ZAMARGU-4260 file (C-alpha; in steps of 0.2 Angstrom, whole numbers, plus 5000, padded with zeros to 4 digits):
<rodrens>
0) 4514/4806/4737 | 4522/4796/4723 | 4537/4798/4731 | 4531/4790/4748 | 4523/4776/4737
5) 4540/4774/4729 | 4549/4774/4744 | 4537/4761/4752 | 4537/4751/4738 | 4558/4751/4739
10) 4557/4747/4758 | 4545/4731/4755 | 4556/4725/4741 | 4572/4728/4752 | 4566/4715/4765
15) 4573/4698/4766 | 4566/4683/4754 | 4562/4673/4768 | 4551/4689/4774 | 4543/4692/4757
20) 4538/4673/4755 | 4529/4673/4772 | 4523/4691/4769 | 4515/4684/4753 | 4507/4668/4758
25) 4499/4676/4775 | 4491/4689/4764 | 4485/4677/4752 | 4478/4666/4767 | 4471/4683/4774
30) 4463/4688/4758 | 4455/4671/4757 | 4448/4670/4774 | 4440/4685/4773 | 4434/4682/4757
35) 4426/4665/4762 | 4419/4674/4778 | 4410/4688/4767 | 4405/4675/4755 | 4399/4664/4769
40) 4388/4677/4778 | 4381/4684/4762 | 4376/4665/4756 | 4370/4660/4772 | 4358/4673/4778
45) 4346/4673/4762 | 4346/4653/4764 | 4341/4655/4782 | 4328/4668/4779 | 4321/4657/4766
50) 4319/4642/4779 | 4311/4653/4790 | 4299/4660/4778 | 4295/4642/4773 | 4292/4637/4790
55) 4280/4653/4793 | 4271/4649/4777 | 4268/4630/4781 | 4262/4636/4798 | 4251/4649/4791
60) 4243/4637/4779 | 4239/4625/4791 | 4231/4638/4801 | 4223/4646/4785 | 4215/4627/4781
65) 4207/4625/4799 | 4203/4643/4804 | 4187/4646/4791 | 4178/4633/4801 | 4178/4641/4818
70) 4176/4658/4811 | 4159/4654/4804 | 4154/4646/4820 | 4161/4660/4829 | 4171/4649/4840
75) 4185/4660/4846 | 4190/4647/4858 | 4195/4634/4846 | 4202/4647/4835 | 4213/4653/4848
80) 4220/4635/4853 | 4223/4633/4834 | 4234/4647/4833 | 4242/4644/4852 | 4245/4626/4849
85) 4254/4632/4831 | 4265/4646/4840 | 4271/4634/4854 | 4277/4621/4840 | 4289/4631/4834
90) 4302/4641/4844 | 4303/4654/4831 | 4286/4659/4830 | 4284/4675/4841 | 4267/4679/4838
95) 4252/4674/4828 | 4235/4683/4826 | 4219/4682/4814 | 4209/4697/4809 | 4192/4697/4798
100) 4189/4707/4782 | 4186/4721/4791 | 4203/4722/4800 | 4199/4718/4816 | 4209/4707/4828
105) 4200/4690/4830 | 4212/4681/4839 | 4231/4684/4845 | 4246/4676/4855 | 4249/4692/4864
110) 4238/4691/4877 | 4234/4710/4878 | 4233/4723/4863 | 4244/4722/4849 | 4259/4733/4847
115) 4256/4750/4841 | 4257/4749/4821 | 4260/4731/4819 | 4242/4728/4811 | 4247/4740/4797
120) 4264/4734/4795 | 4260/4720/4783 | 4245/4720/4770 | 4244/4705/4759 | 4231/4706/4743
125) 4218/4694/4739 | 4227/4688/4723 | 4243/4684/4732 | 4248/4668/4741 | 4257/4677/4755
130) 4265/4694/4759 | 4282/4694/4769 | 4288/4710/4777 | 4302/4712/4788 | 4299/4722/4805
135) 4310/4730/4816 | 4305/4728/4833 | 4311/4730/4850 | 4315/4711/4852 | 4325/4713/4835
140) 4319/4707/4817 | 4305/4699/4814 | 4299/4693/4796 | 4279/4696/4797 | 4270/4684/4785
145) 4253/4688/4778 | 4241/4674/4772 | 4224/4678/4766 | 4209/4668/4772 | 4197/4661/4758
150) 4207/4673/4745 | 4204/4686/4758 | 4186/4685/4762 | 4187/4680/4779 | 4203/4691/4785
155) 4220/4687/4786 | 4233/4677/4796 | 4248/4685/4802 | 4263/4676/4809 | 4279/4684/4816
160) 4294/4673/4812 | 4308/4680/4825 | 4326/4680/4816 | 4335/4679/4833 | 4337/4661/4834
165) 4345/4661/4816 | 4355/4675/4818 | 4362/4667/4833 | 4365/4651/4823 | 4374/4662/4810
170) 4384/4670/4822 | 4390/4652/4829 | 4392/4646/4811 | 4404/4661/4808 | 4414/4660/4824
175) 4417/4641/4821 | 4421/4645/4801 | 4430/4660/4810 | 4441/4649/4822 | 4444/4635/4807
180) 4451/4648/4797 | 4462/4655/4809 | 4468/4638/4812 | 4471/4636/4794 | 4480/4652/4795
185) 4491/4647/4808 | 4496/4631/4799 | 4498/4639/4783 | 4508/4652/4792 | 4519/4637/4800
190) 4521/4628/4781 | 4526/4647/4774 | 4538/4649/4786 | 4546/4631/4781 | 4544/4634/4764
195) 4552/4651/4767 | 4567/4643/4775 | 4568/4629/4762 | 4568/4641/4747 | 4579/4654/4755
200) 4591/4644/4763 | 4604/4641/4747 | 4603/4660/4744 | 4609/4663/4762 | 4621/4651/4760
205) 4628/4657/4745 | 4628/4674/4752 | 4638/4667/4767 | 4651/4660/4756 | 4653/4676/4745
210) 4660/4684/4762 | 4672/4669/4764 | 4677/4669/4744 | 4678/4689/4746 | 4692/4685/4758
215) 4702/4675/4746 | 4696/4656/4751 | 4690/4648/4738 | 4693/4632/4747 | 4676/4632/4756
220) 4661/4623/4749 | 4642/4625/4751 | 4634/4610/4761 | 4623/4604/4747 | 4606/4595/4750
225) 4600/4578/4745 | 4584/4588/4738 | 4588/4591/4720 | 4575/4605/4716 | 4581/4621/4709
230) 4588/4627/4724 | 4598/4610/4726 | 4603/4612/4708 | 4609/4630/4709 | 4618/4627/4725
235) 4628/4613/4715 | 4631/4623/4701 | 4638/4638/4711 | 4650/4623/4719 | 4656/4619/4701
240) 4657/4637/4697 | 4668/4639/4713 | 4679/4626/4708 | 4681/4632/4692 | 4686/4648/4698
245) 4698/4640/4713 | 4706/4630/4697 | 4707/4646/4685 | 4716/4656/4701 | 4730/4641/4704
250) 4732/4641/4686 | 4733/4659/4687 | 4745/4659/4701 | 4756/4645/4692 | 4756/4655/4677
255) 4763/4670/4686 | 4775/4658/4694 | 4781/4653/4678 | 4781/4669/4671 | 4792/4675/4686
260) 4804/4661/4683 | 4805/4666/4665 | 4810/4682/4668 | 4822/4677/4679 | 4829/4664/4667
265) 4827/4677/4653 | 4839/4687/4663 | 4850/4674/4668 | 4850/4669/4648 | 4854/4687/4643
270) 4869/4689/4657 | 4875/4672/4650 | 4874/4678/4631 | 4883/4694/4637 | 4896/4684/4645
275) 4897/4674/4629 | 4897/4689/4618 | 4912/4695/4629 | 4922/4681/4627 | 4919/4679/4609
280) 4925/4697/4608 | 4939/4694/4620 | 4945/4677/4613 | 4943/4680/4595 | 4939/4700/4589
285) 4951/4706/4602 | 4965/4695/4598 | 4961/4698/4580 | 4963/4717/4582 | 4979/4716/4591
290) 4985/4705/4578 | 4979/4718/4565 | 4989/4731/4576 | 5005/4721/4577 | 5004/4718/4558
295) 5001/4737/4552 | 5016/4741/4563 | 5026/4728/4555 | 5021/4734/4539 | 5026/4751/4542
300) 5043/4746/4547 | 5046/4734/4532 | 5062/4740/4523 | 5056/4737/4505 | 5041/4739/4496
305) 5039/4720/4492 | 5039/4715/4510 | 5026/4729/4515 | 5016/4721/4502 | 5016/4705/4508
310) 5013/4709/4526 | 4998/4719/4520 | 4991/4704/4512 | 4993/4695/4529 | 4983/4709/4536
315) 4969/4709/4524 | 4968/4689/4527 | 4968/4691/4545 | 4955/4706/4543 | 4943/4694/4534
320) 4944/4681/4548 | 4938/4695/4560 | 4925/4701/4548 | 4919/4682/4548 | 4919/4679/4567
325) 4908/4696/4569 | 4895/4690/4556 | 4894/4673/4565 | 4891/4682/4581 | 4879/4693/4574
330) 4870/4679/4565 | 4868/4669/4581 | 4860/4684/4591 | 4849/4690/4576 | 4850/4680/4559
335) 4850/4694/4547 | 4836/4683/4535 | 4823/4687/4548 | 4824/4706/4544 | 4815/4700/4527
340) 4805/4687/4533 | 4815/4673/4526 | 4811/4661/4542 | 4816/4645/4530 | 4833/4651/4526
345) 4837/4655/4546 | 4829/4639/4553 | 4840/4630/4539 | 4857/4639/4544 | 4852/4635/4563
350) 4849/4618/4560 | 4865/4615/4551 | 4876/4623/4566 | 4864/4611/4578 | 4870/4596/4568
355) 4887/4600/4568 | 4887/4604/4588 | 4876/4590/4592 | 4876/4576/4580 | 4858/4575/4579
360) 4850/4572/4563 | 4837/4585/4557 | 4826/4582/4542 | 4818/4599/4537 | 4803/4602/4527
365) 4800/4620/4525 | 4786/4629/4512 | 4790/4644/4504 | 4784/4658/4514 | 4797/4671/4508
370) 4791/4689/4510 | 4773/4682/4517 | 4777/4681/4536 | 4778/4697/4546 | 4794/4702/4558
375) 4785/4697/4571 | 4778/4679/4568 | 4794/4674/4558 | 4805/4681/4573 | 4794/4671/4587
380) 4793/4655/4576 | 4813/4654/4573 | 4815/4658/4592 | 4802/4643/4596 | 4814/4633/4584
385) 4829/4636/4594 | 4821/4634/4611 | 4813/4617/4604 | 4829/4610/4598 | 4838/4616/4614
390) 4827/4606/4624 | 4830/4591/4613 | 4849/4592/4614 | 4848/4594/4632 | 4833/4581/4637
395) 4827/4570/4624 | 4842/4558/4620 | 4835/4559/4603 | 4845/4554/4586 | 4833/4562/4573
400) 4822/4576/4572 | 4810/4582/4559 | 4805/4602/4557 | 4789/4604/4546 | 4784/4623/4541
405) 4768/4625/4530 | 4755/4639/4527 | 4739/4636/4519 | 4724/4650/4518 | 4734/4662/4529
410) 4737/4649/4542 | 4754/4645/4549 | 4758/4626/4554 | 4775/4622/4564 | 4777/4605/4568
415) 4794/4598/4578 | 4795/4579/4582 | 4810/4569/4589 | 4812/4550/4590 | 4818/4553/4609
420) 4814/4546/4626 | 4799/4557/4629 | 4790/4560/4644 | 4772/4560/4653 | 4765/4577/4648
425) 4753/4580/4662 | 4765/4575/4675 | 4780/4586/4668 | 4768/4603/4667 | 4761/4599/4684
430) 4778/4600/4692 | 4787/4611/4680 | 4787/4624/4692 | 4795/4616/4705 | 4808/4608/4696
435) 4810/4627/4688 | 4808/4620/4669 | 4802/4634/4657 | 4807/4628/4640 | 4790/4621/4636
440) 4782/4637/4645 | 4793/4648/4635 | 4786/4641/4619 | 4769/4642/4625 | 4770/4660/4630
445) 4779/4665/4614 | 4763/4656/4605 | 4751/4666/4614 | 4761/4682/4610 | 4758/4680/4592
450) 4739/4674/4596 | 4743/4656/4591 | 4738/4638/4599 | 4750/4626/4606 | 4750/4607/4609
455) 4761/4594/4614 | 4760/4575/4613 | 4773/4564/4621 | 4774/4547/4629 | 4788/4536/4637
460) 4800/4530/4624 | 4788/4535/4610 | 4796/4553/4607 | 4789/4570/4606 | 4779/4582/4595
465) 4776/4599/4597 | 4763/4608/4586 | 4762/4627/4585 | 4747/4635/4573 | 4746/4652/4570
470) 4729/4657/4561 | 4735/4676/4558 | 4753/4671/4555 | 4753/4678/4537 | 4754/4695/4531
475) 4739/4705/4525 | 4737/4707/4507 | 4740/4728/4510 | 4757/4721/4518 | 4761/4708/4503
480) 4757/4721/4491 | 4768/4735/4498 | 4784/4739/4486 | 4800/4738/4494 | 4809/4752/4499
485) 4828/4755/4493
</rodrens>
């Protein structure tokens, strides 16, 4: 039983929102209508019976006031005329008869004998003003009213009030009320349908829109109503959410394209570095080694020890030059000071080479972070400085560059500022994919990898400033206190 109840509840809850609203409103209207009809029927029946009894009692008192005179004189004709006129004056009166103290019928409106059992169907005590009893007859229910004559000394007046007319009136009233209730139910059904349509439309449209979005089309927008109720506000908020999703999707697509372009550039740079390294090794190292080999050969053929010594000195000088060239290549590829976290020294050395190569003046202010930066952060910040200076040399047309590196409470701040021609940041970032400019994006990606934040400020003819902040850039206390090996 419980299983079927739960299954029925799930089925009811699984219907559409519109059906739920219409069903709920119709159920409430039906319950209200049935309640009104039942309550009306319960309320009107006692009221009509009271009115019917009041009519019978009023007629009975009228007869009771006038009949004693006729009874004393024995004028049964006048007594009959009295009850006949009283009966004819009210359509609800079914019969009237008068009995004496010995329960002998004096007059009646039946014309023949009283129906069997009617005489004993209702009794009134002398101390009672009247007594009412409901009698079930062949013609329907009759409310029999008995009133004593002269406190019962002269007999009793019996009046039968038929409930047929009030039953018909009650039936007509209930039918009219039922028709009115049904009319209101139909109106309520229409209003419920319109209300359900109004309330469910935003949800239905959002459901249809989700199918479109699921296909990958985020450009569709749900039509918004001029009615700004909860449904209208929900539709507006839904459209705003989709706009945000579309913007995020475009940004993700742009980032994907940028990363792909950055990967291509990285491969290109690697190939260029390999070519540069190959040229350096060929032009300098290879020639130096060939000269060393030739010098050693001449040393072997030296006729005297003094000449061999002179030639060995020349070979040693050539070997020192070869070491210097190899050391310079190693420094360009990976400064050894970065292995020890000496970011300041690495930046200063690179800045000196940059000034010699491009003739751009560099102003460097670097805090003492020796041994505090992790290798990953130090390497990333060094590459960011390299990339930024390369961009300045290629595009900024600057004469002066400032590099400031500070740390405070575990936070590293790197600021690179130039006095070059500047640019419109928004436009430049928007067309960076089309123009295949990945310098700033590369810096941004490096900052993101080490968990930092990146900001750029620039304007035409006002230079450019790059801000890099790495909240967790410094080593932890455990790393700072760790003893150095070797």
